[in-house]
N, C-alpha and C positions, 0 to 999 in steps of 0.2 A: 188500194195501196198506191197507186200512182200519184192520187193526191197529197199522200203523206211525203212521199220522194221529192214533191214539189214544195212542200211546207219546209223541208230541211235544205232547200235551195240546192238540191242534188247532190248532196254531200253524203249521202247514204243511198244505195240501191234497194229495190224491192226485195230481193235476196238478203240484204244486211237487215231489213227492217222484220222479215221473216224469222231470221236466226234470233234477233234479240227479243222478239216476241216468244220464241220458244225457250228462250233461257230464263225470262220473266216468269213465263207460265211454271216452268219447272223448279225454280226457287220458290214460288208460291204453292208449289205441291199441287197445283190446278185446284186450289181452296178459293174458290171466287164466291161471293155473294151477291144476291140478286137485290138491288135496293127497290123497294116498294114505297107506294105513298103511305102507306100504312107505317113502315118503318122510319120513314122521314118524319111523320106525325108524332110517333112516339120519342123519336130523339129530340123533337122540337119542346115537347112536351116536359121532359126532363128538364130543360134550360128554363122552361115559361111557368111552368106549375099551374096548368090550365085546371078549371074546375071540372068535376065530374061531368055535369052538364054541358060545360063547352066541349070537353073532350068527346062525349058522345056526339053531340051535334057536328063537330069536323068529322068524326068517322061516317056519320050519316052523308054529308055532302060528299064525301069521297066514294063511297057506294053508289050515291046517285051520280056521280060525273062517269061513273063507268058505263052507266046505262046509254 
């Protein structure tokens, strides 16, 4: 957290940042999503309309890269 204080040029304290983080989480109702490589690929596919073969190949590359 001290790095974030430095980024704000010491405008906010660690306690200020923690309070704001709590407010943000409360407003979001702790409803956070985990972004995965597959979800990014699916979002990209919506815009680029990959062929079925290209999409399958991309999924294969994602799986192999995990190993």
